[in-house]
N, C-alpha and C positions, 0 to 999 in steps of 0.2 A: 066345370066348376074350377075356379082358381085354386092354386096351392096356397093354403093359409099358414102363416107363421105368427107366433106370439111375441110381442115386445115385452120382455121380462123386466124391463125397468118400470113399466106402467101396469102390467097385468100381474096377478097373483101376489100382490104386495102384502097379502095376509101372512106370507111366509118370508123368512130371511132369503136373500137373493139366491144362494146356492140351492135352496130347497125348491125354488120355483121351476127348475128344470123337471123335477119329478111331477110337479103339479101340471105343467104344460103337457107332458107326455100322457099323463092319466086322462087329460081332457081330450086327447086325440090329435094334438099338434105334432107335426113332423119337423117343423122348422122353428127357429127362434132368432130374435135379434135383441140387442140392447143398445142403449145410448152410448155408454162408455164401459169397456171391460177392464179398465186399467187398475182398478182397486184390488183386483184379484190376480193371482199368478196365472199365466196362460196355461201352465201345466194343470192346475186345478180345474180350470174351465174346460179344457179339452177332455179331462176325465169325466166331468159332468155330462158332456155331450155324448161320449161313448157309452156311459152307463145307462143313459135314458134314450139312446138311439135318436138323437136330435141332430139337426144340421144348423150350424150358425150361418145365417144368410146375410147378415149385415151388422156393422157397428160404425160409429162415427170416428173420424180422426180426432185427436185431442183438440179441445176447443178453447184452450187458455184457462184462465181462472174463472170458473163458473160462478163461484160464490161472490166474486167481485164484479160480476156483470158481463163477463165475456160470454159470447155465444158463437164462437168460431174465430178463426184467425186469417182466413184466406184473403179477405178483402181489406185487411188492416195494414196500411203502409208502415214500414219500420219494424214489423214483427216477422219478417220473412225467415230469419234464422230459427225462431221458435216454431214456425210452421214446419220447416224442414226437419227439425228434431222430432216433431210429432209424427210426421210421415214415417220416419225410421222406426219409431216405437210401434206405430200401427202395423207396419210390415211384419214385425216380429210376431204380433198377435195373429195377424191374418194367416201367416204360415202355420203357426201352432194350432190354430182352430180350423184350418182348411176353409177359411171364409172367402167366398169368391169376389166380394166387393166391400169397399169402405165408402162411407158417405162424408162429403166435405161440406162443412158449414162455413158460409161466407163471413158471418159475424156482423156486429153492429159498429160501424165506424163512428168516430167522434163527430159531433154536429158540425164542426168547422172543417171536416175533411173534404177534399176535392173529389167529387164523384168520379171524374175521369181517371184520377190517380188511383182511386180505389178499384175501379174496373180493371185498369192495367195491372195492378197488383194481383187481383183475383185471377186474371188470365195467366199471368206468369206462374203463380202458385199452382194452378190447375195443371198446367203443362208439366211442372216438376213432379207433382203427385202422380199424374197419369203415367209418366215415363218410369217412375220407380215401381209402381204397381204392375206395369206391363211386363217387367222383367220376371215376375212371378205368374204371369197370365191372369191377372186380376183386374177388376174394373174400379173406377172411381165414379160415384154418383154425385150429383149436384142438386141440392134441395132448396127450392123456394119455400119460405115460411111466411104465413100471413102476418102483416103488420097492424091489422085492425084490432086483434084481440090478444094474440099470444106473444109476439115479439116486435113491439114498436121500434122502428129504426133499423130492422134487419135489412141487409143490403139487397137481397134478392127476395122480392115479395110475390112475383108472378112467374108463371111457367115461361113466358116469353123472355123475361129478363134472364132467367137461368139458361134458356136456350141460346140467347145471345152470347153469354159467356162461354158456353160449350162450343159454339160455332167458332168463336174467336180463338179459343185455345187449340182447336183442330187436332184432337187426338182420338184415335178410333176406340179407345177403351174408356172414354168419357161419356157418361149417360145421365139422363134426367131421373131424379127420384121424384115421383109424382105422388103427392099426398092428397087424397080426395078431400079430406077435411080442410086443409089449408087452401086448396084451390077454390072450394065452395065458399069459404069465408071471404075470400078476395073477390068473389062475384064472377068467377069463371063459369062458362057454360061447360060443365065438366064432361058430360057425355061426348059433346063435339070435340072438346080438347083431347080426350083420350084417343079418338080416331085420328085427329090431325097430328098428334105428337107421338103416336105409336112407334115410329122408327127410332125414336130417341129415348124411349122409356126403358130404364134398366131395373127399376124396383118401384113397387106401389105400396102405399100405406093408407090407412083409413081410420076414421072415427066419425061419429055423428055430430051434427051441429044444430043448435048451439050447445055448448057445454063440454064438447069433446068426450062424450061418453059412448056407450055401446050402441050398435045398430038398433034402430027402433026407438031410441030415446029422443030423437030430434026430427029434422025435416029432410035430411039427405036421403034420396032413394037408393040406398046402398045395394040392395038386392038387384036392382036394375043396372047399376054400374058394374057389379060383379059379372052380370050377364053380358054387358057390353065388352068387358075385358075378354071374355070368351069369344065374342063375335069378331073382334078385331085380331084375334090370334095371339094375344099376349100369353106367354107361357112361363113368365117369371113368378117370383113369390109376391104374395099380397099379405102385408103384415098388419095385424091388429095393434094399433098404437093409440089406445083410448084409456080413459080413466073410468073403471067400472063404477056404476052406481050400486053399492052393496058388495057382496062377495063376488069375486071373479067368476066362480063356477055358475052363479045365477045370471051372469050376463052373456052366456054363450049360446043362447037359443038360436042365433044366426049360423052357428058353426055346423056344417054338414057332419053327420055321424056315419 
């Protein structure tokens, strides 16, 4: 059975963020992730991890001005300096939280942006981030996000698009973040993709579809896909990144006890 982690940005929202660590630990999780930790001091977050015996397994690089519509910076020409500042900030948190990887969001380029220029910018930024993280022995993951429901216009919509960027950047600590939900929404044959992409996968996330809720609420055969991860020898973390229908604790029937 995979090692499951809780995304505390989406789960346990019945509580203020810093109280979600205790709720996750009570539910039986050993790992946690969040979208962005930067609202809180790294010292405070590290203490929450220690107090509740949790491991921070992932967080995202700074993604620009989220409220203004930014969803990442890596594929946005002209914002390279901002991206590099974000890498430096993420490094500080990764070290303080002993987090083994950070995720890089490509972003949503302007409609008139040249796709080739965006791809070149993405590759350049991925190399920079990977080189910086490598100095601390950490990984950078690259995540495709579905453009059909959640993020229209996102630069990397499929696993193959993300893999092309990873291959072009050519850094050993660059890995694919494979979200079962996003891949399913984009029409991928997920079980087959997991087998094919296994050498490149550094982190896995999931939710059911449609709706992006807990396992059993939709049509994705998540129990079978968890078994497939075992079959292909994946030993990394598998993070629950869904929006619970009702109270989080009532959505956890899928979690092994």
